[in-house]
C-alpha positions as CSV (number, residue, x, y, z in Angstrom):
1,X,0.0,0.0,0.0
2,X,2.8,2.4,0.8
3,X,6.3,2.5,-0.4
4,X,9.6,3.9,0.8
5,X,12.6,4.9,-1.2
6,X,16.3,4.9,-0.6
7,X,18.0,8.3,-0.9
8,X,21.7,8.3,-1.6
9,X,23.8,10.2,0.9
10,X,25.2,13.6,0.1
11,X,28.8,14.2,1.0
12,X,29.4,17.8,1.7
13,X,31.8,19.9,-0.3
14,X,34.2,20.9,2.3
15,X,33.7,24.0,4.4
16,X,32.6,25.0,7.7
17,X,32.5,25.9,11.2
18,X,30.4,25.5,14.2
19,X,26.8,25.2,13.3
20,X,28.0,25.0,9.9
21,X,29.4,21.6,9.0
22,X,32.5,20.8,7.1
23,X,34.3,18.3,5.0
24,X,37.4,18.3,6.9
25,X,39.0,15.5,5.0
26,X,40.1,17.9,2.2
27,X,40.8,21.0,4.2
28,X,44.1,21.9,5.8
29,X,42.3,21.8,9.1
30,X,39.0,19.9,9.6
31,X,36.5,22.6,10.6
32,X,33.9,21.8,13.2
33,X,30.3,22.4,12.7
34,X,29.2,25.8,13.7
35,X,26.4,25.4,16.2
36,X,25.4,27.2,16.1
37,X,27.8,26.5,14.6
38,X,28.1,24.0,16.8
39,X,27.4,22.0,17.7
40,X,24.4,22.3,17.8
41,X,23.9,21.0,15.1
42,X,21.4,22.0,16.6
43,X,18.5,22.0,14.4
44,X,17.4,18.5,15.3
45,X,15.6,16.2,17.7
46,X,18.0,14.1,19.7
47,X,16.6,10.7,19.6
48,X,16.3,8.5,22.7
49,X,17.4,11.0,25.3
50,X,15.6,12.6,28.2
51,X,12.9,15.3,28.0
52,X,13.8,18.9,28.4
53,X,11.6,21.6,29.7
54,X,8.2,21.4,31.2
55,X,6.7,18.0,31.0
56,X,4.1,17.5,28.2
57,X,2.1,14.3,28.5
58,X,0.1,14.7,25.3
59,X,-0.1,11.6,23.2
60,X,0.6,11.7,19.5
61,X,-2.2,12.2,17.1
62,X,-4.1,9.1,15.9
63,X,-2.3,7.2,13.2
64,X,-3.6,7.9,9.7
65,X,-3.7,4.8,7.5
66,X,-5.3,6.3,4.4
67,X,-2.6,6.9,1.8
68,X,-2.4,6.6,-1.9
69,X,-0.4,3.6,-3.1
70,X,2.0,6.0,-4.9
71,X,2.6,8.3,-1.9
72,X,6.1,8.4,-0.5
73,X,5.9,8.4,3.3
74,X,9.6,8.4,4.2
75,X,13.0,8.4,2.4
76,X,15.1,5.6,3.8
77,X,18.8,6.5,4.5
78,X,21.6,5.0,2.4
79,X,22.1,1.4,3.6
80,X,25.8,1.9,3.3
81,X,25.7,4.4,6.2
82,X,23.3,2.5,8.4
83,X,24.6,-1.1,8.3
84,X,25.6,-2.7,11.5
85,X,28.7,-4.4,10.0
86,X,31.9,-2.8,11.2
87,X,34.7,-2.0,8.8
88,X,37.9,-4.0,9.3
89,X,40.3,-1.2,10.0
90,X,40.2,2.2,11.8
91,X,40.5,4.3,8.6
92,X,37.5,2.7,7.0
93,X,35.5,3.2,10.2
94,X,36.6,6.8,10.3
95,X,35.5,7.3,6.7
96,X,32.1,5.9,7.5
97,X,31.7,8.0,10.6
98,X,32.8,11.1,8.7
99,X,30.1,10.4,6.1
100,X,27.4,9.9,8.8
101,X,28.3,13.2,10.4
102,X,28.1,15.0,7.1
103,X,24.8,13.4,6.4
104,X,23.4,14.4,9.8
105,X,24.4,18.0,9.2
106,X,23.3,18.2,5.6
107,X,19.9,16.8,6.2
108,X,19.1,17.6,9.9
109,X,18.5,13.9,10.5
110,X,19.8,13.0,14.0
111,X,19.7,9.3,13.3
112,X,23.0,9.5,11.6
113,X,24.6,10.6,14.9
114,X,23.1,7.5,16.4
115,X,24.5,5.3,13.7
116,X,28.0,6.9,14.2
117,X,27.7,6.5,18.0
118,X,26.8,2.8,17.6
119,X,29.7,2.1,15.3
120,X,32.2,3.8,17.6
121,X,30.8,2.0,20.6
122,X,31.0,-1.4,18.9
123,X,34.6,-0.8,17.6
124,X,37.0,-3.0,19.5
125,X,40.2,-1.8,17.7
126,X,42.5,1.0,18.6
127,X,41.1,4.5,18.9
128,X,43.3,6.5,16.6
129,X,43.5,10.3,16.8
130,X,41.2,10.6,13.8
131,X,38.6,8.4,15.5
132,X,38.8,10.3,18.7
133,X,38.4,13.6,16.9
134,X,35.3,12.2,15.1
135,X,33.9,10.8,18.3
136,X,34.3,14.2,19.9
137,X,32.5,15.8,16.9
138,X,29.6,13.5,17.5
139,X,29.6,14.0,21.2
140,X,29.7,17.8,20.7
141,X,26.8,17.6,18.3
142,X,24.8,15.8,20.9
143,X,25.8,18.3,23.6
144,X,28.0,15.8,25.5
145,X,30.6,18.5,25.9
146,X,32.6,17.0,28.7
147,X,33.1,13.7,26.8
148,X,34.1,15.7,23.8
149,X,36.7,17.7,25.8
150,X,38.2,14.5,27.1
151,X,38.7,13.0,23.6
152,X,40.1,16.2,22.2
153,X,42.4,16.7,25.1
154,X,43.7,13.1,24.6
155,X,44.5,13.9,21.0
156,X,46.3,17.1,21.9
157,X,48.3,15.5,24.6
158,X,49.4,12.7,22.3
159,X,50.7,15.2,19.7
160,X,51.2,12.2,17.4
161,X,49.6,13.6,14.2
162,X,50.0,17.3,13.4
163,X,46.8,17.4,11.3
164,X,44.6,15.7,13.9
165,X,46.2,17.7,16.7
166,X,45.3,21.0,14.9
167,X,41.8,19.7,14.3
168,X,41.4,18.8,18.0
169,X,42.6,22.3,19.0
170,X,40.1,23.9,16.6
171,X,37.2,21.8,17.8
172,X,38.1,22.6,21.4
173,X,38.2,26.3,20.7
174,X,34.8,26.0,19.0
175,X,33.4,24.1,22.0
176,X,34.6,26.7,24.5
177,X,33.3,29.5,22.3
178,X,29.9,28.0,22.1
179,X,29.7,27.6,25.9
180,X,31.0,31.2,26.4
181,X,34.3,30.2,27.9
182,X,36.2,32.8,25.9
183,X,39.4,32.8,27.9
184,X,39.9,29.1,27.2
185,X,38.8,29.6,23.6
186,X,41.4,32.3,23.0
187,X,44.2,30.1,24.3
188,X,43.2,27.3,21.9
189,X,42.9,29.8,19.0
190,X,46.4,31.2,19.8
191,X,47.7,27.6,20.0
192,X,46.3,26.9,16.6
193,X,47.7,30.1,15.2
194,X,51.2,29.1,16.4
195,X,50.9,25.6,15.0
196,X,49.1,26.3,11.8
197,X,48.8,30.0,11.0
198,X,46.3,30.9,8.4
199,X,42.7,32.1,7.7
200,X,41.0,29.5,9.9
201,X,43.1,30.4,13.0
202,X,42.5,34.1,12.2
203,X,38.8,33.4,12.1
204,X,39.0,31.6,15.4
205,X,40.6,34.6,17.0
206,X,38.2,37.0,15.3
207,X,35.2,35.1,16.7
208,X,36.5,35.4,20.3
209,X,37.4,39.1,19.8
210,X,33.9,39.8,18.6
211,X,32.3,38.2,21.6
212,X,34.5,40.0,24.1
213,X,34.1,43.7,23.2
214,X,36.0,44.2,19.9
215,X,33.6,43.2,17.2
216,X,34.5,46.2,14.9
217,X,38.2,45.5,15.1
218,X,37.6,41.8,14.6
219,X,35.6,42.3,11.5
220,X,38.2,44.7,10.0
221,X,41.1,42.5,10.8
222,X,39.6,39.3,9.4
223,X,38.2,41.0,6.3
224,X,41.7,42.5,5.6
225,X,43.4,39.2,6.2
226,X,41.0,37.4,3.9
227,X,41.9,39.7,0.9
228,X,45.6,39.9,1.5
229,X,46.6,36.3,2.5
230,X,46.3,33.5,0.0
231,X,44.1,30.7,1.2
232,X,42.2,27.7,0.0
233,X,38.5,27.8,-0.7
234,X,37.5,25.9,2.5
235,X,39.3,28.5,4.7
236,X,37.7,31.3,2.7
237,X,34.2,30.0,3.3
238,X,35.0,29.5,7.0
239,X,36.0,33.1,7.2
240,X,33.0,34.2,5.2
241,X,30.7,32.6,7.8
242,X,32.6,34.2,10.6
243,X,32.4,37.6,8.9
244,X,28.7,37.1,8.4
245,X,28.2,36.4,12.1
246,X,30.3,39.4,13.2
247,X,28.6,41.7,10.7
248,X,25.2,40.6,12.0
249,X,26.3,41.3,15.5
250,X,27.2,44.8,14.4
251,X,24.0,45.3,12.4
252,X,25.9,45.5,9.1
253,X,23.9,44.6,5.9
254,X,27.1,43.0,4.6
255,X,26.1,40.0,6.7
256,X,23.7,38.9,4.0
257,X,26.4,38.9,1.3
258,X,28.8,36.8,3.5
259,X,26.1,34.2,4.2
260,X,25.0,34.1,0.6
261,X,28.6,33.4,-0.5
262,X,28.6,30.4,1.9
263,X,25.3,29.1,0.7
264,X,26.2,29.4,-3.0
265,X,29.1,27.0,-2.3
266,X,27.1,24.7,0.0
267,X,23.3,25.0,0.0
268,X,23.0,22.4,2.7
269,X,24.8,24.5,5.3
270,X,21.8,24.5,7.6
271,X,23.4,26.8,10.2
272,X,24.2,29.5,7.7
273,X,20.8,29.1,6.0
274,X,19.1,29.6,9.4
275,X,21.3,32.7,10.2
276,X,20.2,34.3,6.9
277,X,16.6,33.5,7.3
278,X,16.5,34.9,10.8
279,X,18.1,38.1,9.6
280,X,15.5,38.4,6.8
281,X,12.7,37.9,9.2
282,X,14.0,40.7,11.3
283,X,14.1,42.9,8.2
284,X,10.5,41.7,7.4
285,X,11.6,40.2,4.1
286,X,9.2,37.4,4.5
287,X,9.0,36.2,0.9
288,X,12.8,35.7,0.8
289,X,12.7,33.9,4.2
290,X,9.9,31.6,3.0
291,X,11.8,30.8,-0.2
292,X,15.0,29.9,1.8
293,X,13.0,27.6,4.1
294,X,10.9,25.9,1.4
295,X,11.5,22.1,1.5
296,X,13.4,22.3,4.7
297,X,10.5,21.7,7.1
298,X,12.1,18.5,8.3
299,X,14.8,20.6,10.0
300,X,13.5,21.9,13.3
301,X,15.2,25.3,13.3
302,X,14.3,26.1,9.7
303,X,10.7,24.8,10.2
304,X,10.3,27.1,13.2
305,X,11.7,30.1,11.3
306,X,9.3,29.3,8.5
307,X,6.4,29.2,10.9
308,X,7.5,32.6,12.3
309,X,7.7,34.1,8.9
310,X,4.3,32.7,8.0
311,X,2.8,33.9,11.2
312,X,4.2,37.5,10.9
313,X,3.3,37.8,7.3
314,X,-0.3,36.4,7.6
315,X,0.4,33.5,5.4
316,X,-2.7,31.3,4.8
317,X,-0.7,28.1,5.7
318,X,0.6,29.4,9.0
319,X,-1.9,27.5,11.1
320,X,-1.2,24.3,9.3
321,X,2.6,24.5,9.9
322,X,2.0,25.5,13.5
323,X,-0.2,22.5,14.1
324,X,2.3,20.2,12.5
325,X,5.2,21.5,14.6
326,X,3.0,21.4,17.7
327,X,2.3,17.7,17.0
328,X,5.9,17.0,16.2
329,X,7.2,18.5,19.4
330,X,4.5,17.0,21.6
331,X,5.1,13.5,20.1
332,X,8.9,13.9,20.7
333,X,8.3,14.7,24.3
334,X,5.8,11.9,24.7
335,X,8.4,9.5,23.4
336,X,11.0,10.9,25.8
337,X,13.2,12.5,23.2
338,X,15.4,15.5,23.9
339,X,14.4,18.5,21.8
340,X,16.8,21.2,21.0
341,X,15.7,23.7,23.6
342,X,16.5,26.8,21.5
343,X,14.2,25.7,18.7
344,X,11.2,24.8,20.8
345,X,11.7,27.9,23.0
346,X,11.6,30.0,19.9
347,X,8.5,28.2,18.7
348,X,6.8,28.8,22.0
349,X,7.7,32.5,22.1
350,X,7.4,33.7,18.5
351,X,4.7,31.3,17.1
352,X,2.5,30.3,20.0
353,X,3.1,33.4,22.2
354,X,3.7,31.2,25.3
355,X,6.4,33.3,27.1
356,X,6.4,31.3,30.3
357,X,7.2,28.0,28.6
358,X,9.7,29.9,26.4
359,X,11.7,31.5,29.2
360,X,12.0,28.1,31.0
361,X,13.3,26.4,28.0
362,X,15.5,29.3,27.0
363,X,17.1,29.4,30.4
364,X,17.9,25.7,30.4
365,X,19.4,26.1,27.0
366,X,21.5,29.1,28.0
367,X,23.0,27.3,30.9
368,X,24.6,25.0,28.4
369,X,25.1,27.1,25.3
370,X,25.8,30.8,25.2
371,X,25.9,31.7,21.5
372,X,24.5,35.2,20.8
373,X,21.3,33.6,19.5
374,X,20.9,31.7,22.9
375,X,21.4,34.9,24.9
376,X,19.2,36.9,22.6
377,X,16.4,34.4,23.0
378,X,16.7,34.3,26.8
379,X,16.6,38.1,27.0
380,X,13.5,38.3,24.7
381,X,11.7,35.5,26.5
382,X,12.5,37.0,29.9
383,X,11.1,40.3,28.8
384,X,8.0,38.8,27.4
385,X,7.4,36.6,30.5
386,X,8.2,39.3,33.0
387,X,11.1,37.3,34.4
388,X,13.7,40.0,35.5
389,X,15.8,37.4,37.3
390,X,16.6,35.5,34.1
391,X,17.3,38.8,32.3
392,X,19.6,40.0,35.1
393,X,21.5,36.7,34.9
394,X,22.2,37.1,31.2
395,X,23.0,40.8,31.3
396,X,25.5,40.3,34.2
397,X,27.3,37.7,32.1
398,X,27.2,40.0,29.0
399,X,28.7,42.8,31.0
400,X,31.5,40.6,32.3
401,X,32.3,39.6,28.7
402,X,31.9,43.1,27.3
403,X,29.7,41.6,24.7
404,X,27.3,43.8,22.7
405,X,25.0,42.8,19.8
406,X,22.6,45.1,18.0
407,X,20.1,42.3,18.1
408,X,19.8,42.1,21.9
409,X,16.6,43.7,23.2
410,X,18.3,46.4,25.2
411,X,20.0,47.6,22.0
412,X,16.7,48.0,20.1
413,X,15.3,51.6,19.6
């Protein structure tokens, strides 16, 4: 009655950063996903973990069994990436795990992190530096930050492979940046600059500078470095993404050009796509936001942004998407899955108007991740919910970091 189809995996084209993903195998340094670039990769439901936020006991909607024989209900993943048979050597295993990570990031499908985790847990052979870096990448994507730190620290202490050591340093710098530990992040960026100077290390330092009071200087320095120092395409795209983030922090329209450059090279960079869509929504360019989120409804962050754009523009399908997301999130909680708190908090705040639920979720998320988007959401939710204590917590931390962003509520006219 129904049919499913196999969809071949898409191997990314080598770029990225923290919520942005990367094909590190061809770059001078393997770039971590930007979660936000992080590691968050964020835009997903994390299957089989505990529930976050207020308990919701709603059962899923009744199962609909009326489908046309020709209707495709689900696209099955490539069997080569989901098989339980382990490769015979660590390099082959690393290749498979790398592909699974890339697929998870390109599609927003968290099952591939599960496949990668299972393969790494079943592996009985030696844990090479490359396998440890990949395991840390998976752990970071699932927000198991302490486990990721341990693996990366092991690789760095071994210092057995210059490439993997540099990759571990970069991932660790990214992890600390995502969690708001900027002093540690700077140390790792400087270490990377000493070991492997170049545009990626310069981007690493620029990101930290921008978050700690010198965004204008960071932008100028990185933009100048990018046009004067020869670099490979991967490093250039990494820098473009960083410049886009800093430009957005400063309220510069150049942010759009930087993000578009990244998306032209890699349309499946979900983090950058979400950054651009969020910017367009703020500028009330709803048609462009809807165009960029079309066919990405399976990715939580992009689906939520699409729902916001629909709601704010009075789109006739707004209620349908809202209901679909409501059901998706309720079912995930009913099953005991961990939702990405930022996405559901944003949904509660900007789509459903439920500020109390939003501030609780946003605060839980902010305790773990302190990207500007996380801080911005907490401040907005706290303001809407009338929760001055949550706002004070975030503002005290921002003052300590000397961090400013034109998108924070207190900076709005």
